[in-house]
C-alpha positions in Angstrom: -2.8 28.1 9.5 -5.7 29.0 11.2 -8.8 30.8 10.1 -7.5 34.2 10.7 -7.6 36.4 7.6 -4.4 38.4 6.9 -3.8 40.5 3.8 -0.8 38.8 1.8 1.4 40.2 -1.1 0.9 38.3 -4.2 2.3 35.0 -4.3 3.4 35.1 -0.7 3.5 32.0 1.2 0.0 30.7 2.9 0.1 33.2 5.7 -2.3 31.5 8.6 -2.7 28.0 9.8 -6.2 27.6 9.8 13.0 -24.8 6.7 14.4 -27.8 5.5 15.3 -28.3 2.0 12.9 -30.8 0.4 14.7 -33.7 -1.5 13.6 -34.5 -5.2 10.6 -36.7 -5.0 11.0 -38.0 -8.4 13.4 -37.9 -11.3 13.0 -36.4 -14.5 11.7 -38.1 -17.6 13.0 -38.6 -21.0 13.3 -35.3 -23.2 10.1 -34.4 -25.1 9.3 -31.9 -28.1 8.0 -28.5 -27.4 5.1 -27.4 -28.6 6.7 -24.1 -28.3 9.0 -23.5 -31.2 12.4 -23.2 -30.2 11.7 -24.3 -26.7 13.0 -28.1 -25.8 11.0 -29.4 -22.9 11.2 -32.4 -20.9 8.5 -34.3 -18.9 8.9 -34.4 -15.1 6.9 -36.0 -12.4 4.8 -39.1 -13.5 5.2 -40.7 -10.2 4.4 -41.1 -6.6 5.4 -39.4 -3.7 5.1 -39.6 0.0 4.7 -36.8 2.3 7.3 -35.9 4.9 7.0 -33.7 7.9 8.1 -30.3 6.7 6.9 -30.5 3.0 5.1 -28.2 1.1 3.4 -28.5 -2.3 5.4 -25.5 -3.2 8.4 -27.4 -2.3 7.6 -30.8 -3.8 6.5 -28.7 -7.0 9.8 -26.8 -6.8 11.9 -29.9 -6.4 10.2 -32.3 -9.1 9.6 -29.6 -11.8 11.7 -26.8 -10.9 9.4 -24.3 -10.1 6.9 -23.7 -7.3 4.5 -22.6 -9.4 3.4 -25.8 -10.3 2.1 -26.8 -7.0 -1.4 -25.9 -8.1 -1.1 -28.9 -10.7 -0.2 -31.3 -7.7 -3.3 -30.0 -5.8 -5.7 -30.7 -8.4 -4.4 -34.1 -9.1 -4.8 -34.9 -5.4 -7.7 -32.9 -4.2 -9.0 -35.5 -1.8 -5.6 -35.5 0.2 -5.1 -31.7 0.3 -7.5 -30.4 3.2 -8.7 -27.1 3.8 -8.6 -25.9 0.1 -4.6 -27.4 0.1 -3.7 -25.4 3.5 -3.5 -29.0 5.0 -1.5 -32.1 3.7 -0.7 -34.8 6.0 2.5 -37.0 6.8 2.4 -40.3 5.4 -0.2 -39.5 2.6 0.8 -40.5 -1.5 0.8 -38.0 -3.8 0.2 -38.4 -7.4 2.8 -36.0 -9.4 1.4 -35.7 -12.5 3.8 -35.4 -15.7 4.2 -32.3 -17.1 6.3 -30.7 -19.7 8.9 -28.1 -18.8 11.7 -26.3 -20.0 14.6 -28.8 -20.2 17.1 -26.1 -19.1 15.1 -25.0 -16.2 16.9 -26.7 -12.8 15.3 -28.1 -10.0 16.9 -26.1 -7.1 16.3 -26.7 -3.7 13.4 -25.3 -1.6 14.3 -22.5 0.4 12.3 -22.9 3.6 11.1 -19.0 3.9 8.8 -19.3 0.9 7.3 -22.6 1.9 3.5 -22.8 1.9 0.7 -26.0 2.4 2.8 -27.0 5.0 2.6 -30.9 5.8 1.9 -31.7 9.4 1.6 -34.9 11.0 -2.0 -35.7 12.4 -1.5 -34.6 16.1 -0.7 -30.9 14.3 2.7 -31.2 15.0 4.7 -27.5 14.1 7.6 -27.7 12.3 10.4 -25.5 13.4 11.8 -23.7 9.9 14.8 -21.5 11.2 13.7 -18.4 12.9 9.9 -18.6 12.8 7.4 -21.4 12.7 4.3 -22.5 10.4 1.1 -24.0 10.7 -1.5 -25.3 8.7 -4.8 -23.6 9.6 -6.5 -21.5 11.8 -7.9 -24.4 14.2 -3.8 -25.0 14.7 -3.3 -21.5 15.3 -5.6 -21.3 18.1 -3.7 -23.6 19.8 -0.3 -21.5 19.3 0.4 -17.9 20.4 4.1 -18.1 19.5 7.3 -20.1 19.1 9.3 -21.6 21.8 11.8 -18.4 21.3 8.8 -16.0 21.7 8.5 -14.9 18.2 5.1 -14.7 16.4 3.9 -17.4 14.1 2.3 -17.4 10.7 -1.2 -16.8 10.7 -2.2 -19.1 7.9 0.1 -21.3 5.2 -1.1 -21.8 1.7 -0.1 -20.4 -1.3 -2.9 -18.0 -2.0 -3.5 -16.8 2.0 -0.3 -16.7 3.5 0.5 -14.4 6.5 3.9 -13.7 8.4 5.0 -11.2 10.8 8.5 -11.1 9.7 11.6 -10.3 12.0 14.0 -8.0 11.0 16.3 -10.6 9.6 13.7 -12.2 7.6 12.8 -9.1 6.2 16.4 -8.2 5.2 16.9 -11.8 3.6 13.7 -11.0 1.5 14.8 -8.0 0.3 18.1 -9.8 -0.8 16.2 -12.8 -2.2 14.3 -10.5 -4.3 16.9 -8.6 -5.6 19.2 -11.5 -6.6 16.4 -13.2 -8.3 18.4 -16.4 -8.1 16.1 -18.3 -5.7 12.9 -18.8 -7.8 12.7 -19.2 -11.9 11.7 -16.0 -13.4 7.9 -15.8 -13.9 7.0 -14.3 -17.1 5.7 -10.5 -17.6 2.7 -11.7 -19.0 1.9 -13.8 -16.2 2.2 -10.7 -14.0 0.1 -8.6 -16.0 -2.6 -11.3 -16.0 -2.7 -11.7 -12.7 -2.7 -8.1 -11.8 -5.5 -7.8 -14.2 -7.4 -10.2 -12.2 -6.8 -8.7 -9.0 -7.8 -5.1 -9.9 -10.9 -6.3 -11.7 -12.0 -7.5 -8.0 -10.6 -4.4 -6.0 -13.3 -1.7 -4.6 -12.6 2.1 -5.5 -12.6 2.8 -1.9 -9.3 0.7 -1.8 -7.5 2.5 -4.7 -8.3 4.8 -7.3 -7.9 4.9 -10.9 -4.4 6.6 -11.1 -2.8 4.4 -8.3 -4.5 1.3 -10.3 -2.9 2.4 -13.4 0.7 1.9 -11.4 0.4 -1.4 -10.2 1.1 -3.3 -13.1 4.7 -1.4 -13.5 5.3 -1.9 -9.9 4.8 -5.4 -10.0 6.9 -6.4 -13.0 9.5 -4.4 -11.3 9.7 -6.8 -8.3 12.5 -9.6 -7.7 11.1 -13.1 -8.2 11.0 -13.9 -4.7 9.3 -10.6 -3.9 6.6 -11.2 -6.5 5.8 -14.7 -5.6 5.2 -13.5 -1.9 3.5 -10.5 -2.7 1.1 -12.0 -5.2 0.2 -14.9 -2.5 -0.7 -12.1 -0.1 -3.1 -10.4 -2.4 -4.7 -13.3 -4.0 -5.3 -14.8 -0.7 -7.6 -12.3 1.0 -10.7 -10.1 0.5 -11.2 -7.6 -2.3 -10.5 -4.4 0.0 -7.3 -6.2 1.3 -5.8 -6.9 -2.0 -6.5 -3.4 -3.0 -4.8 -1.9 -0.1 -1.6 -4.3 -0.6 -1.4 -3.4 -4.5 -1.6 0.1 -3.4 1.5 -0.4 -1.0 3.3 -2.0 -4.0 2.2 1.0 -6.5 4.0 3.4 -3.7 7.4 1.7 -4.1 7.4 0.1 -0.6 10.0 -2.9 0.1 8.6 -6.5 -0.1 9.3 -6.6 3.8 7.2 -3.5 4.3 4.3 -4.9 2.1 4.3 -8.2 4.0 4.6 -6.2 7.6 1.4 -4.5 6.2 -0.7 -7.5 5.5 0.2 -9.2 9.0 -1.6 -5.9 10.3 -4.6 -5.8 7.9 -5.3 -9.4 7.0 -9.0 -10.1 7.0 -10.3 -6.5 7.8 -13.4 -5.2 6.5 -13.3 -2.1 4.0 -14.6 0.3 6.3 -11.6 -0.5 8.7 -9.2 -0.2 5.8 -10.4 3.2 4.9 -10.1 4.4 8.6 -6.5 3.5 9.3 -4.7 3.1 5.9 -5.6 6.6 5.1 -5.2 10.2 6.6 -7.7 12.3 5.1 -10.6 10.6 6.7 -12.8 9.6 3.4 -15.6 8.5 5.3 -15.9 11.5 7.4 -15.6 9.7 11.0 -13.6 12.2 12.7 -10.1 10.5 12.2 -8.5 12.7 9.5 -5.1 13.9 10.4 -4.8 17.4 11.7 -2.0 20.2 11.9 -0.5 20.4 15.5 0.8 23.9 14.9 -0.7 26.9 13.7 0.9 27.4 10.4 1.3 23.6 9.5 -1.7 23.5 7.3 0.4 22.9 3.8 2.4 20.0 5.3 -0.2 18.5 7.2 -1.9 18.3 3.7 1.0 16.6 2.0 1.0 14.0 5.1 -2.6 13.4 4.2 -2.0 12.9 0.4 1.0 10.6 1.3 -1.1 8.7 4.0 -3.7 8.5 1.1 -1.5 7.0 -1.6 0.7 5.1 0.8 -1.1 2.6 3.1 2.0 1.6 4.8 2.7 5.2 5.7 -0.7 5.9 7.2 -0.8 2.9 9.2 2.5 3.5 10.8 1.8 7.4 11.3 -1.5 6.3 13.0 0.2 3.7 15.2 3.1 6.0 16.4 0.8 8.8 17.5 -2.2 8.6 20.3 -4.8 10.1 18.0 -3.8 12.2 14.8 -7.4 13.8 14.8 -6.6 15.5 18.6 -4.5 18.9 19.4 -3.0 20.5 22.2 -3.6 24.0 21.1 -0.9 25.4 23.8 1.6 22.5 23.5 1.9 21.2 19.6 4.1 18.6 20.7 1.9 17.3 23.7 -0.7 14.8 21.8 1.0 13.9 19.0 4.7 14.2 19.7 5.9 12.1 16.4 3.4 13.8 14.1 4.2 17.1 15.5 7.9 16.8 14.6 7.5 15.7 11.2 5.0 18.6 10.6 7.4 21.1 12.4 10.5 19.8 10.5 9.0 19.9 7.0 7.2 23.6 7.6 10.7 25.1 9.0 12.6 23.3 6.0 13.8 26.1 3.5 11.2 26.0 0.6 12.8 24.1 -2.5 10.9 24.5 -5.4 11.1 27.0 -8.3 7.9 28.7 -8.4 8.1 31.0 -5.5 11.5 33.0 -3.8 13.5 31.6 -0.7 11.2 31.4 2.4 10.3 28.8 5.3 7.4 28.3 7.7 7.7 28.9 11.4 5.8 26.1 13.3 4.0 27.8 16.5 1.4 26.6 18.9 -2.0 26.9 17.7 -3.0 29.5 20.3 -0.1 31.5 19.4 -1.0 32.2 15.8 1.2 35.4 15.6 4.7 34.0 16.3 4.1 31.4 12.9 4.3 31.4 9.3 3.2 29.1 6.7 4.9 28.3 3.3 4.0 26.6 0.0 4.6 23.1 -0.4 4.7 22.6 -4.1 8.3 21.2 -3.2 7.5 18.7 -0.7 4.2 17.5 -2.9 6.7 16.9 -5.7 9.6 15.0 -3.5 6.7 12.5 -3.4 6.7 11.6 -7.0 7.7 8.2 -6.2 4.8 7.3 -4.0 2.3 9.1 -6.0 3.0 9.2 -9.3 2.6 12.6 -9.8 4.1 16.3 -9.9 2.3 19.6 -8.8 2.3 22.7 -10.0 0.9 25.8 -8.2 -1.2 28.2 -9.8 -2.3 31.5 -7.9 -5.6 33.4 -8.0 -7.1 31.3 -10.5 -10.7 31.8 -12.1 -13.4 29.7 -10.1 -14.3 28.1 -13.4 -11.0 26.7 -13.8 -10.9 25.6 -10.4 -13.9 23.3 -11.0 -12.5 22.1 -14.4 -9.0 21.2 -12.7 -10.5 19.3 -10.0 -12.9 17.5 -12.0 -10.3 16.3 -14.3 -8.0 15.4 -11.9 -10.3 13.9 -9.0 -12.2 11.6 -11.9 -8.8 10.3 -12.7 -8.1 9.5 -9.0 -5.3 12.4 -8.4 -6.0 14.2 -4.9 -5.5 17.9 -5.3 -4.5 20.6 -2.4 -5.9 24.1 -3.1 -5.7 27.2 -0.8 -8.3 29.0 0.1 -8.8 32.5 1.3 -11.3 35.6 1.0 -10.0 37.2 -2.3 -7.1 37.5 -4.7 -3.8 37.5 -2.9 -5.2 36.1 0.1 -3.5 32.6 0.4 -4.5 31.7 3.8 -5.3 28.0 4.3 -4.3 24.8 2.6 -7.0 21.9 2.3 -7.0 18.9 0.4 -9.5 17.7 -2.0 -9.8 14.0 -2.1 -13.0 13.0 -4.3 -15.5 14.6 -6.7 -19.2 13.0 -7.4 -21.6 13.9 -9.8 -25.5 13.9 -8.5 -28.5 12.7 -10.5 -29.7 16.1 -10.5 -26.5 17.1 -12.2 -24.9 18.9 -9.3 -21.2 18.3 -8.6 -20.1 18.1 -5.2 -16.3 18.0 -3.9 -14.8 16.3 -0.8 -12.4 18.2 1.0 -10.3 17.6 4.3 -9.6 20.6 6.6 -6.3 20.0 8.5 -7.1 22.6 11.0 -10.0 20.5 12.2 -9.4 17.5 10.9 -12.9 17.4 9.5 -14.0 16.1 6.1 -16.6 17.7 4.5 -18.6 18.0 0.8 -18.9 21.4 -1.1 -20.8 21.7 -4.3 -19.4 23.5 -7.7 -21.5 26.0 -7.1 -19.6 26.8 -3.6 -16.8 27.4 -5.6 -17.8 29.3 -8.1 -19.9 31.7 -6.1 -17.0 31.8 -3.2 -19.2 30.6 -0.6 -16.6 27.6 0.4 -17.2 28.6 4.6 -14.1 26.7 5.7 -11.7 27.7 8.3 -13.3 31.4 7.9 -12.3 31.4 4.1 -14.3 31.3 1.1 -12.5 31.3 -2.2 -9.9 29.2 -3.7 -7.2 31.5 -4.0 -4.5 29.0 -5.1 -4.3 25.3 -6.4 -1.8 22.8 -7.0 -2.5 21.0 -10.1 -1.5 17.5 -10.7 0.4 15.7 -13.7 1.2 12.1 -14.2 4.9 11.4 -14.2 6.2 10.2 -17.2 7.7 6.9 -16.8 
């Protein structure tokens, strides 16, 4: 859609574009009475173990106690021999394995090298070849190694709470299989997962994840397979708060464990400004990097792309990686600058409308300097197709009272729900989609709204009075003539 005004009948479509296994280090001791009614436990550990090349605290704990989750007990009993916060253990050192009461029915399965952490290395920084990728203990070792002998990237760091990996397609598929089967690791308790999520969310900045997205994290983490949960929780806990927030957002958006792990390899250690600029599409910091419609009449679907990118950092980063500059356009050739972005916009625009609010119609993607050849469409159907990602459904209201618009936007945005609006210059003029992404109540009592304009790709602020008085001045339009009101999907 462009900023050119055209009269349209009521409820017409918006018209213009504006590892090797670890042997058991110790045998279990005699069964002991449990402190939990109905649960029989036995003491395991209570012995010493000499570290061998390829060992990990996780693997030793798994072989000894039946679960790698007891790695921290070993670490705390051997702090002096676990350098770099437990990230480095040395071959030949002797560890004390504390005696721990564990459920007697809990088996002690062999360790799977795909989930090894705290890798033991000889003092010469020997690197163990574990299957199809390589591991090393810390950043100092990493600086000496750029890739394994077969050319595959190596793991960035390697301890339980700071694990980074670049996964091959084979490894990603295998992780999915392990997570779905749930057979490799003993199940963590739901309350343990919920407590972990609460701790992580307490440190996540609002710039990483809004209220609505945060509310979806616990259910998403509870739905993960055990191996998926163990890997993702390690990644989340092991990085800064901003990164943790975007990783949790990726989980809430329904991404696979492999995709979340891929994301972690791309964003490890990045600061909050970088994360906002690269893991969203609506340009929340107004740096000029917002997604722009490549065609004359694709404002609606570009708004859909922006919402998806703001709720799904995996999609946002891949969209940016696949296109030279999502903020740039070629007005005479829509496919010239960002062909991948343009193709998605054109396909979505020219797909027949699948909603129930409006009659059958479809848009037409045309070059931005050939407005007469294009045509827009309503996008509530596309918005609702993303409900698994956003956790939201949208309902369109045309020609709403301005006071209702302000109230709807305030309520939705205070709850972290981004809201598209359609703007024009009077009732029945459904000229241009824009996306309202944030609201602020200033000290003087003025409320303002942050708006992403897909025609220019710019982010701007407008006040409640601008809406009430019809003074928006965005892409040649001043009034709100339509709103896509969000509602939370009921689980």
